[in-house]
C-alpha positions as a Python dict, from the first residue, in 0.01 Angstrom:
ca = {
    (1, 'M'): (0, 0, 0),
    (2, 'L'): (123, 142, -329),
    (3, 'A'): (226, 473, -179),
    (4, 'F'): (600, 508, -212),
    (5, 'A'): (762, 763, 16),
    (6, 'A'): (1056, 801, -217),
    (7, 'R'): (1030, 966, -556),
    (8, 'T'): (840, 768, -812),
    (9, 'V'): (688, 811, -1157),
    (10, 'V'): (568, 1151, -1281),
    (11, 'R'): (238, 1121, -1102),
    (12, 'P'): (174, 958, -764),
    (13, 'L'): (63, 598, -805),
    (14, 'G'): (-296, 673, -707),
    (15, 'F'): (-331, 889, -1017),
    (16, 'L'): (-254, 606, -1257),
    (17, 'K'): (-490, 367, -1425),
    (18, 'P'): (-481, 21, -1268),
    (19, 'S'): (-206, -204, -1391),
    (20, 'S'): (-21, -496, -1242),
    (21, 'L'): (330, -445, -1112),
    (22, 'T'): (577, -614, -1344),
    (23, 'K'): (945, -681, -1291),
    (24, 'V'): (1232, -645, -1536),
    (25, 'Y'): (1574, -777, -1437),
    (26, 'S'): (1837, -504, -1462),
    (27, 'R'): (2071, -304, -1243),
    (28, 'F'): (1789, -199, -1020),
    (29, 'K'): (1934, 139, -922),
    (30, 'A'): (2063, 229, -1267),
    (31, 'H'): (1738, 404, -1353),
    (32, 'Q'): (1717, 615, -1035),
    (33, 'D'): (1875, 930, -1176),
    (34, 'S'): (1637, 929, -1471),
    (35, 'L'): (1325, 930, -1256),
    (36, 'P'): (1139, 1262, -1249),
    (37, 'R'): (1091, 1458, -929),
    (38, 'L'): (755, 1461, -756),
    (39, 'P'): (565, 1753, -915),
    (40, 'V'): (375, 2022, -725),
    (41, 'P'): (14, 2034, -852),
    (42, 'P'): (-110, 2377, -966),
    (43, 'L'): (-278, 2570, -685),
    (44, 'Q'): (-609, 2594, -869),
    (45, 'Q'): (-616, 2219, -928),
    (46, 'S'): (-546, 2146, -560),
    (47, 'L'): (-821, 2379, -444),
    (48, 'D'): (-1071, 2239, -694),
    (49, 'H'): (-997, 1888, -572),
    (50, 'Y'): (-1033, 2002, -212),
    (51, 'L'): (-1378, 2146, -273),
    (52, 'K'): (-1494, 1842, -468),
    (53, 'A'): (-1373, 1613, -193),
    (54, 'L'): (-1567, 1804, 73),
    (55, 'Q'): (-1893, 1840, -116),
    (56, 'P'): (-2036, 1491, -44),
    (57, 'I'): (-1962, 1498, 329),
    (58, 'I'): (-2065, 1848, 446),
    (59, 'S'): (-2385, 2048, 424),
    (60, 'E'): (-2452, 2295, 143),
    (61, 'E'): (-2417, 2585, 387),
    (62, 'E'): (-2080, 2459, 513),
    (63, 'W'): (-1963, 2400, 158),
    (64, 'A'): (-2059, 2755, 54),
    (65, 'Q'): (-1866, 2899, 348),
    (66, 'T'): (-1566, 2683, 263),
    (67, 'K'): (-1583, 2789, -102),
    (68, 'Q'): (-1569, 3154, 4),
    (69, 'M'): (-1266, 3086, 223),
    (70, 'V'): (-1096, 2909, -66),
    (71, 'E'): (-1156, 3207, -294),
    (72, 'E'): (-995, 3438, -38),
    (73, 'F'): (-708, 3194, 4),
    (74, 'Q'): (-622, 3195, -367),
    (75, 'T'): (-630, 3573, -429),
    (76, 'A'): (-327, 3719, -606),
    (77, 'G'): (-48, 3784, -358),
    (78, 'G'): (-240, 3602, -85),
    (79, 'V'): (-149, 3318, 147),
    (80, 'G'): (-222, 3048, -109),
    (81, 'E'): (3, 3196, -373),
    (82, 'R'): (289, 3244, -125),
    (83, 'L'): (259, 2887, 1),
    (84, 'Q'): (247, 2754, -355),
    (85, 'K'): (568, 2935, -444),
    (86, 'G'): (729, 2798, -130),
    (87, 'L'): (636, 2444, -233),
    (88, 'E'): (772, 2500, -582),
    (89, 'R'): (1103, 2626, -441),
    (90, 'R'): (1121, 2322, -213),
    (91, 'A'): (1046, 2088, -505),
    (92, 'K'): (1345, 2225, -698),
    (93, 'K'): (1583, 2137, -414),
    (94, 'M'): (1476, 1780, -343),
    (95, 'E'): (1368, 1467, -526),
    (96, 'N'): (1043, 1438, -332),
    (97, 'W'): (913, 1749, -157),
    (98, 'L'): (648, 1549, 30),
    (99, 'S'): (825, 1240, 162),
    (100, 'D'): (1008, 1398, 457),
    (101, 'W'): (694, 1574, 576),
    (102, 'W'): (492, 1257, 536),
    (103, 'L'): (749, 1048, 723),
    (104, 'K'): (753, 1289, 1017),
    (105, 'T'): (379, 1354, 1035),
    (106, 'A'): (248, 1005, 969),
    (107, 'Y'): (510, 806, 1159),
    (108, 'L'): (787, 971, 1355),
    (109, 'Q'): (573, 1234, 1530),
    (110, 'Y'): (290, 988, 1587),
    (111, 'R'): (301, 912, 1957),
    (112, 'Q'): (74, 611, 1990),
    (113, 'P'): (249, 273, 2026),
    (114, 'V'): (368, 116, 1703),
    (115, 'V'): (212, -210, 1821),
    (116, 'I'): (-141, -253, 1682),
    (117, 'H'): (-160, 116, 1585),
    (118, 'S'): (80, 119, 1291),
    (119, 'S'): (302, -189, 1255),
    (120, 'P'): (144, -443, 1018),
    (121, 'G'): (163, -813, 1088),
    (122, 'L'): (176, -1077, 816),
    (123, 'V'): (86, -1444, 859),
    (124, 'L'): (291, -1691, 656),
    (125, 'P'): (186, -2047, 567),
    (126, 'R'): (164, -2267, 874),
    (127, 'Q'): (440, -2525, 904),
    (128, 'D'): (420, -2878, 1040),
    (129, 'F'): (710, -2916, 1281),
    (130, 'V'): (736, -3264, 1428),
    (131, 'D'): (1010, -3162, 1670),
    (132, 'L'): (1243, -2882, 1773),
    (133, 'Q'): (1474, -2953, 1482),
    (134, 'G'): (1190, -2879, 1240),
    (135, 'Q'): (1138, -2533, 1387),
    (136, 'L'): (1508, -2448, 1384),
    (137, 'R'): (1570, -2588, 1036),
    (138, 'F'): (1285, -2381, 895),
    (139, 'A'): (1412, -2072, 1074),
    (140, 'A'): (1760, -2138, 933),
    (141, 'K'): (1623, -2172, 581),
    (142, 'L'): (1422, -1853, 626),
    (143, 'I'): (1733, -1665, 739),
    (144, 'E'): (1925, -1797, 438),
    (145, 'G'): (1642, -1677, 212),
    (146, 'V'): (1652, -1324, 353),
    (147, 'L'): (2030, -1314, 309),
    (148, 'D'): (1983, -1426, -51),
    (149, 'F'): (1745, -1132, -102),
    (150, 'K'): (1994, -901, 66),
    (151, 'A'): (2261, -1015, -179),
    (152, 'M'): (2041, -903, -468),
    (153, 'I'): (2001, -562, -304),
    (154, 'D'): (2374, -528, -236),
    (155, 'N'): (2468, -641, -588),
    (156, 'E'): (2195, -432, -751),
    (157, 'T'): (2050, -734, -929),
    (158, 'L'): (1700, -704, -785),
    (159, 'P'): (1429, -674, -1053),
    (160, 'V'): (1315, -318, -1114),
    (161, 'E'): (942, -282, -1051),
    (162, 'H'): (736, -125, -1326),
    (163, 'L'): (382, 9, -1330),
    (164, 'A'): (214, 60, -1667),
    (165, 'G'): (555, 27, -1829),
    (166, 'R'): (719, 293, -1613),
    (167, 'P'): (1003, 212, -1372),
    (168, 'L'): (936, 278, -1005),
    (169, 'C'): (1174, 413, -745),
    (170, 'M'): (1356, 132, -563),
    (171, 'N'): (1513, 336, -282),
    (172, 'Q'): (1294, 180, -15),
    (173, 'Y'): (1453, -160, -70),
    (174, 'Y'): (1763, -8, 90),
    (175, 'Q'): (1565, 88, 400),
    (176, 'I'): (1415, -242, 514),
    (177, 'L'): (1733, -422, 626),
    (178, 'S'): (1977, -310, 898),
    (179, 'S'): (1740, -34, 1006),
    (180, 'C'): (1558, 50, 1327),
    (181, 'R'): (1334, 314, 1475),
    (182, 'V'): (1468, 504, 1777),
    (183, 'P'): (1229, 671, 2025),
    (184, 'G'): (1248, 1043, 2097),
    (185, 'P'): (1058, 1269, 2340),
    (186, 'K'): (855, 1444, 2068),
    (187, 'Q'): (969, 1281, 1747),
    (188, 'D'): (1133, 948, 1673),
    (189, 'S'): (1406, 884, 1419),
    (190, 'V'): (1505, 597, 1192),
    (191, 'I'): (1866, 486, 1168),
    (192, 'N'): (1988, 276, 879),
    (193, 'F'): (2319, 91, 854),
    (194, 'K'): (2290, 27, 484),
    (195, 'T'): (2650, -14, 371),
    (196, 'K'): (2753, -364, 271),
    (197, 'T'): (2999, -403, 558),
    (198, 'S'): (2809, -231, 838),
    (199, 'S'): (2599, -525, 959),
    (200, 'A'): (2711, -886, 952),
    (201, 'H'): (2477, -1020, 1219),
    (202, 'I'): (2112, -1077, 1292),
    (203, 'T'): (1933, -1077, 1627),
    (204, 'V'): (1768, -1396, 1751),
    (205, 'V'): (1522, -1387, 2042),
    (206, 'H'): (1417, -1689, 2248),
    (207, 'N'): (1248, -1685, 2589),
    (208, 'Y'): (1286, -1304, 2600),
    (209, 'Q'): (1664, -1341, 2562),
    (210, 'F'): (1847, -1167, 2278),
    (211, 'F'): (2146, -1304, 2088),
    (212, 'E'): (2380, -1161, 1827),
    (213, 'L'): (2429, -1420, 1553),
    (214, 'D'): (2695, -1357, 1288),
    (215, 'V'): (2560, -1480, 955),
    (216, 'Y'): (2870, -1413, 743),
    (217, 'H'): (3213, -1573, 746),
    (218, 'S'): (3524, -1359, 768),
    (219, 'D'): (3555, -1369, 388),
    (220, 'G'): (3206, -1219, 348),
    (221, 'T'): (3028, -1535, 235),
    (222, 'P'): (2699, -1608, 413),
    (223, 'L'): (2650, -1905, 641),
    (224, 'T'): (2454, -2191, 489),
    (225, 'S'): (2126, -2304, 637),
    (226, 'D'): (2301, -2606, 793),
    (227, 'Q'): (2551, -2380, 965),
    (228, 'I'): (2278, -2140, 1077),
    (229, 'F'): (2084, -2436, 1217),
    (230, 'V'): (2381, -2536, 1433),
    (231, 'Q'): (2404, -2180, 1566),
    (232, 'L'): (2031, -2168, 1639),
    (233, 'E'): (2064, -2491, 1837),
    (234, 'K'): (2334, -2327, 2048),
    (235, 'I'): (2106, -2029, 2112),
    (236, 'W'): (1813, -2251, 2204),
    (237, 'N'): (2012, -2462, 2448),
    (238, 'S'): (2159, -2158, 2622),
    (239, 'S'): (1825, -1978, 2668),
    (240, 'L'): (1603, -2237, 2831),
    (241, 'Q'): (1534, -2021, 3137),
    (242, 'T'): (1181, -1879, 3128),
    (243, 'N'): (1208, -1632, 3416),
    (244, 'K'): (1391, -1353, 3234),
    (245, 'E'): (1259, -998, 3228),
    (246, 'P'): (1094, -918, 2892),
    (247, 'V'): (1305, -613, 2811),
    (248, 'G'): (1171, -608, 2456),
    (249, 'I'): (821, -530, 2578),
    (250, 'L'): (938, -176, 2654),
    (251, 'T'): (922, -108, 2279),
    (252, 'S'): (545, -169, 2281),
    (253, 'N'): (469, 133, 2499),
    (254, 'H'): (346, 481, 2411),
    (255, 'R'): (627, 655, 2226),
    (256, 'N'): (678, 928, 2486),
    (257, 'S'): (687, 673, 2767),
    (258, 'W'): (923, 450, 2572),
    (259, 'A'): (1150, 748, 2496),
    (260, 'K'): (1190, 813, 2868),
    (261, 'A'): (1242, 445, 2945),
    (262, 'Y'): (1490, 421, 2656),
    (263, 'N'): (1708, 695, 2801),
    (264, 'T'): (1695, 523, 3139),
    (265, 'L'): (1782, 186, 2987),
    (266, 'I'): (2085, 299, 2788),
    (267, 'K'): (2246, 488, 3077),
    (268, 'D'): (2405, 154, 3156),
    (269, 'K'): (2687, 73, 2912),
    (270, 'V'): (2602, -298, 2897),
    (271, 'N'): (2242, -214, 2809),
    (272, 'R'): (2351, 49, 2558),
    (273, 'D'): (2578, -196, 2377),
    (274, 'S'): (2303, -458, 2365),
    (275, 'V'): (2048, -211, 2229),
    (276, 'R'): (2297, -92, 1970),
    (277, 'S'): (2358, -448, 1855),
    (278, 'I'): (1983, -500, 1804),
    (279, 'Q'): (1951, -174, 1614),
    (280, 'K'): (2244, -254, 1384),
    (281, 'S'): (2137, -611, 1311),
    (282, 'I'): (2011, -696, 964),
    (283, 'F'): (1678, -822, 1102),
    (284, 'I'): (1536, -1015, 1396),
    (285, 'V'): (1419, -1375, 1418),
    (286, 'C'): (1180, -1453, 1704),
    (287, 'L'): (1170, -1816, 1815),
    (288, 'D'): (830, -1815, 1981),
    (289, 'A'): (678, -2052, 2233),
    (290, 'P'): (355, -2224, 2123),
    (291, 'M'): (28, -2039, 2167),
    (292, 'P'): (-263, -2202, 2355),
    (293, 'R'): (-435, -2476, 2154),
    (294, 'V'): (-759, -2362, 1991),
    (295, 'S'): (-992, -2478, 1713),
    (296, 'E'): (-891, -2420, 1352),
    (297, 'D'): (-1140, -2133, 1307),
    (298, 'V'): (-1016, -1955, 1619),
    (299, 'Y'): (-654, -2025, 1523),
    (300, 'R'): (-672, -1787, 1226),
    (301, 'S'): (-758, -1498, 1453),
    (302, 'Q'): (-514, -1606, 1722),
    (303, 'V'): (-218, -1626, 1485),
    (304, 'A'): (-307, -1284, 1342),
    (305, 'G'): (-286, -1144, 1694),
    (306, 'Q'): (41, -1326, 1754),
    (307, 'M'): (196, -1153, 1454),
    (308, 'L'): (57, -813, 1555),
    (309, 'H'): (144, -806, 1924),
    (310, 'G'): (279, -1144, 2037),
    (311, 'G'): (-18, -1243, 2250),
    (312, 'G'): (69, -1046, 2563),
    (313, 'S'): (339, -1031, 2826),
    (314, 'K'): (269, -1387, 2945),
    (315, 'L'): (312, -1526, 2594),
    (316, 'N'): (542, -1390, 2324),
    (317, 'S'): (520, -1010, 2334),
    (318, 'G'): (848, -998, 2525),
    (319, 'N'): (1007, -1191, 2240),
    (320, 'R'): (1006, -879, 2023),
    (321, 'W'): (1186, -552, 1964),
    (322, 'F'): (898, -365, 1802),
    (323, 'D'): (1117, -77, 1683),
    (324, 'K'): (1307, -309, 1449),
    (325, 'T'): (1199, -279, 1087),
    (326, 'L'): (1181, -653, 1020),
    (327, 'Q'): (1101, -928, 1269),
    (328, 'F'): (1038, -1279, 1140),
    (329, 'I'): (845, -1507, 1375),
    (330, 'V'): (881, -1885, 1383),
    (331, 'A'): (690, -2060, 1663),
    (332, 'E'): (718, -2412, 1800),
    (333, 'D'): (362, -2492, 1690),
    (334, 'G'): (433, -2406, 1325),
    (335, 'S'): (288, -2054, 1332),
    (336, 'C'): (502, -1826, 1119),
    (337, 'G'): (489, -1467, 1006),
    (338, 'L'): (644, -1129, 1055),
    (339, 'I'): (579, -783, 1189),
    (340, 'Y'): (744, -475, 1044),
    (341, 'E'): (783, -122, 1169),
    (342, 'H'): (623, 99, 907),
    (343, 'A'): (837, 413, 910),
    (344, 'A'): (1122, 267, 704),
    (345, 'A'): (918, 156, 405),
    (346, 'E'): (574, 100, 257),
    (347, 'G'): (429, -239, 178),
    (348, 'P'): (562, -337, -168),
    (349, 'P'): (928, -393, -69),
    (350, 'I'): (816, -602, 228),
    (351, 'I'): (581, -813, 17),
    (352, 'T'): (850, -866, -246),
    (353, 'L'): (1090, -983, 23),
    (354, 'V'): (831, -1213, 182),
    (355, 'D'): (741, -1370, -154),
    (356, 'H'): (1109, -1438, -217),
    (357, 'V'): (1159, -1592, 127),
    (358, 'I'): (852, -1817, 101),
    (359, 'E'): (969, -1954, -233),
    (360, 'Y'): (1323, -1992, -102),
    (361, 'T'): (1213, -2202, 196),
    (362, 'K'): (1051, -2449, -44),
    (363, 'K'): (1382, -2527, -214),
    (364, 'P'): (1528, -2864, -115),
    (365, 'E'): (1878, -2892, 26),
    (366, 'L'): (2064, -3067, -255),
    (367, 'V'): (2407, -3074, -89),
    (368, 'R'): (2482, -3067, 281),
    (369, 'S'): (2743, -2805, 358),
    (370, 'P'): (3054, -2912, 551),
    (371, 'M'): (3055, -2827, 918),
    (372, 'V'): (3320, -2580, 1025),
    (373, 'P'): (3390, -2452, 1377),
    (374, 'L'): (3176, -2147, 1446),
    (375, 'P'): (3192, -1916, 1747),
    (376, 'M'): (2917, -1921, 2005),
    (377, 'P'): (2651, -1657, 1932),
    (378, 'K'): (2687, -1362, 2167),
    (379, 'K'): (2420, -1325, 2433),
    (380, 'L'): (2308, -964, 2474),
    (381, 'R'): (2301, -881, 2844),
    (382, 'F'): (2073, -633, 3019),
    (383, 'N'): (2116, -495, 3369),
    (384, 'I'): (1767, -453, 3509),
    (385, 'T'): (1764, -170, 3764),
    (386, 'P'): (1455, -102, 3978),
    (387, 'E'): (1368, 188, 3747),
    (388, 'V'): (1392, -30, 3436),
    (389, 'K'): (1189, -299, 3613),
    (390, 'S'): (916, -43, 3685),
    (391, 'D'): (913, 66, 3320),
    (392, 'I'): (876, -297, 3210),
    (393, 'E'): (578, -349, 3442),
    (394, 'K'): (406, -36, 3310),
    (395, 'A'): (464, -150, 2952),
    (396, 'K'): (315, -490, 3036),
    (397, 'Q'): (1, -330, 3176),
    (398, 'N'): (-43, -93, 2884),
    (399, 'L'): (4, -369, 2629),
    (400, 'S'): (-251, -587, 2807),
    (401, 'I'): (-504, -304, 2786),
    (402, 'M'): (-436, -257, 2414),
    (403, 'I'): (-475, -628, 2343),
    (404, 'Q'): (-798, -645, 2543),
    (405, 'D'): (-934, -351, 2344),
    (406, 'L'): (-855, -523, 2014),
    (407, 'D'): (-1098, -767, 1855),
    (408, 'I'): (-968, -976, 1566),
    (409, 'S'): (-1192, -1199, 1359),
    (410, 'I'): (-1056, -1354, 1041),
    (411, 'M'): (-1297, -1456, 766),
    (412, 'V'): (-1170, -1656, 470),
    (413, 'F'): (-1350, -1541, 154),
    (414, 'H'): (-1343, -1807, -118),
    (415, 'H'): (-1573, -1658, -384),
    (416, 'F'): (-1317, -1445, -565),
    (417, 'G'): (-991, -1262, -510),
    (418, 'K'): (-800, -974, -659),
    (419, 'D'): (-823, -1115, -1012),
    (420, 'F'): (-1194, -1032, -1037),
    (421, 'P'): (-1165, -654, -987),
    (422, 'K'): (-861, -659, -1214),
    (423, 'S'): (-1070, -829, -1482),
    (424, 'E'): (-1314, -538, -1450),
    (425, 'K'): (-1023, -294, -1491),
    (426, 'M'): (-1038, -185, -1128),
    (427, 'S'): (-777, -159, -856),
    (428, 'P'): (-821, -431, -588),
    (429, 'D'): (-745, -166, -324),
    (430, 'A'): (-1020, 57, -460),
    (431, 'W'): (-1261, -235, -467),
    (432, 'R'): (-1189, -322, -105),
    (433, 'T'): (-1210, 39, 7),
    (434, 'T'): (-1548, 89, -159),
    (435, 'W'): (-1698, -213, 9),
    (436, 'R'): (-1565, -100, 345),
    (437, 'R'): (-1770, 212, 303),
    (438, 'R'): (-2075, -10, 288),
    (439, 'S'): (-2047, -55, 664),
    (440, 'W'): (-2142, 308, 719),
    (441, 'T'): (-2497, 232, 609),
    (442, 'C'): (-2523, -14, 898),
    (443, 'A'): (-2409, 253, 1148),
    (444, 'L'): (-2084, 66, 1201),
    (445, 'C'): (-1774, 261, 1293),
    (446, 'C'): (-1523, 160, 1029),
    (447, 'R'): (-1256, 350, 842),
    (448, 'A'): (-1298, 397, 471),
    (449, 'T'): (-921, 401, 440),
    (450, 'P'): (-649, 368, 704),
    (451, 'G'): (-532, 688, 865),
    (452, 'P'): (-247, 785, 1096),
    (453, 'S'): (-439, 672, 1404),
    (454, 'S'): (-666, 381, 1493),
    (455, 'E'): (-614, 223, 1154),
    (456, 'P'): (-679, -145, 1085),
    (457, 'P'): (-356, -308, 1199),
    (458, 'E'): (-310, -520, 890),
    (459, 'L'): (-262, -210, 675),
    (460, 'G'): (-101, 54, 892),
    (461, 'P'): (-94, 426, 816),
    (462, 'A'): (81, 405, 479),
    (463, 'S'): (-249, 391, 295),
    (464, 'A'): (-348, 723, 445),
    (465, 'T'): (-163, 901, 170),
    (466, 'A'): (-513, 955, 33),
    (467, 'K'): (-444, 896, -334),
    (468, 'P'): (-668, 1141, -522),
    (469, 'P'): (-780, 1036, -871),
    (470, 'S'): (-655, 1190, -1192),
    (471, 'G'): (-982, 1368, -1259),
    (472, 'G'): (-1034, 1492, -905),
    (473, 'P'): (-1158, 1323, -590),
    (474, 'P'): (-1434, 1063, -629),
    (475, 'T'): (-1737, 1276, -553),
    (476, 'R'): (-1970, 986, -635),
    (477, 'A'): (-1798, 740, -406),
    (478, 'P'): (-1950, 863, -76),
    (479, 'L'): (-2294, 821, -233),
    (480, 'F'): (-2216, 464, -325),
    (481, 'A'): (-2284, 289, 5),
    (482, 'P'): (-2634, 433, 61),
    (483, 'S'): (-2733, 316, -288),
    (484, 'L'): (-2697, -45, -178),
    (485, 'P'): (-2981, -224, 3),
    (486, 'G'): (-2933, -262, 377),
    (487, 'P'): (-3163, -322, 674),
    (488, 'H'): (-2998, -76, 914),
    (489, 'R'): (-2949, 241, 714),
    (490, 'S'): (-2990, 562, 909),
    (491, 'D'): (-3218, 852, 810),
    (492, 'R'): (-2921, 1044, 678),
    (493, 'A'): (-2823, 747, 465),
    (494, 'R'): (-3175, 720, 320),
    (495, 'N'): (-3155, 1085, 221),
    (496, 'G'): (-2840, 1020, 22),
    (497, 'T'): (-2576, 1125, 275),
    (498, 'P'): (-2376, 857, 456),
    (499, 'Q'): (-2391, 827, 832),
    (500, 'W'): (-2022, 864, 912),
    (501, 'G'): (-2038, 750, 1274),
    (502, 'R'): (-1761, 833, 1520),
    (503, 'A'): (-1457, 745, 1312),
    (504, 'K'): (-1256, 995, 1116),
    (505, 'C'): (-1289, 1009, 740),
    (506, 'L'): (-1033, 1132, 490),
    (507, 'P'): (-1143, 1378, 218),
    (508, 'W'): (-1079, 1133, -65),
    (509, 'V'): (-1050, 762, -34),
    (510, 'I'): (-1096, 592, -369),
    (511, 'P'): (-870, 615, -674),
    (512, 'S'): (-998, 729, -1010),
    (513, 'I'): (-1085, 385, -1136),
    (514, 'C'): (-1378, 378, -892),
    (515, 'R'): (-1572, 651, -1064),
    (516, 'G'): (-1883, 497, -1212),
    (517, 'R'): (-1736, 153, -1278),
    (518, 'V'): (-1729, 37, -916),
    (519, 'L'): (-2082, 166, -862),
    (520, 'G'): (-2231, -29, -1149),
    (521, 'C'): (-2031, -344, -1096),
    (522, 'A'): (-2099, -361, -723),
    (523, 'Q'): (-2469, -309, -778),
    (524, 'R'): (-2463, -601, -1021),
    (525, 'L'): (-2307, -820, -755),
    (526, 'S'): (-2560, -714, -494),
    (527, 'R'): (-2842, -852, -706),
    (528, 'T'): (-2682, -1196, -745),
}
């Protein structure tokens, strides 16, 4: 999750020694111009890393053939040298020569649905709502908290994040609000209305019905939580019908199918204006219906699914616009969380925002704000033609299949958290990744690190940036899992080579801090 698409410190974050992110309050964009451009690694270094990364996962014969191809590739005046010079020319013209390619390849050209496949869901602390007012008051406070965070972005007072004493690029904080993904036939796009005056409203969804809620007064001051609560009550009372077509479920479909349905939908001017309002809004708040009652153990898995996909077309999946970068979910039963579309930003800006909002919702209301007349929130209308109706039904069916194919089981691990690997001078991400690899010895099909397809939904494809370590890829890491005791290891695993199973595997998966230290430490734990 520490892979920033925008330019960052001299080396990509995966190259650095582990260190906690720290924050220093300053004009958070003032340092941007001083940040170095993303460097192009020397050709020889890249090829050496490539060979080292392949060595543990292919046969000696295959590796020898690959080595010969690499030698031909790097000959003077050859393809490798020409490509290297092209990269170096590109790097001189832009701040980050990789980010645009990564954005297109990993996200915008990826044609699987964003639901489950790439959009992460986050579960927030469960709330205890005794009545409808409790749900709406919490939602109002949450909205006020996001607007407070937005004010820090607009005023450039957000703390600058540092890693190992070096300032990090903060550009992605400008991408998470007032932004939305737009489907295309072969490649999607992301639009961002990031000027201070471009978006003054949010979108609220209840019973599959979308509303435009202005959250700023005419003088630019934000509505208070009391005022937002009154507006949410108006929305709730005017959207009690439960027989509306779930237009939002169209956004859950395969990207090519959704692109066609999108063009059909916006042919109608009313529909086009409604879609545009959703796209321009600062973020979305989904007022969900309660999920079926289950035991506490099952609830953890159920609420995770609710944040990922909404539970299906008969529950809350129609209460979403999955292309929107940020969607906060507040349900009647106290379940809360969010889902975010991954193309606009990586994880750290989202987590920083969520932490701020959680703390903000805990603040007591010291003074009740005076009530002033506020206009009725605007209901966004959709004209459902037979063709649009057909597209909605297809999207329902496809989403149901995806949800049925997804198994979620949440286990709460109480023994230790991220502080333990940090105390051993290891990255928590590297620690988690290494133990995932343990599943290969049991012939289980599990990714070592998320990739651009079929990744674990809680991470999304951002982690597939495959952060290679500073000294080269972790050639010892693939030999780690077979060194641990296990009752179901395959013959290949016993011979020192992991049984990879059917899932894809990236060439390098563990940052440099795994070399040696993770191996010894994990073996110590396995004996306890």
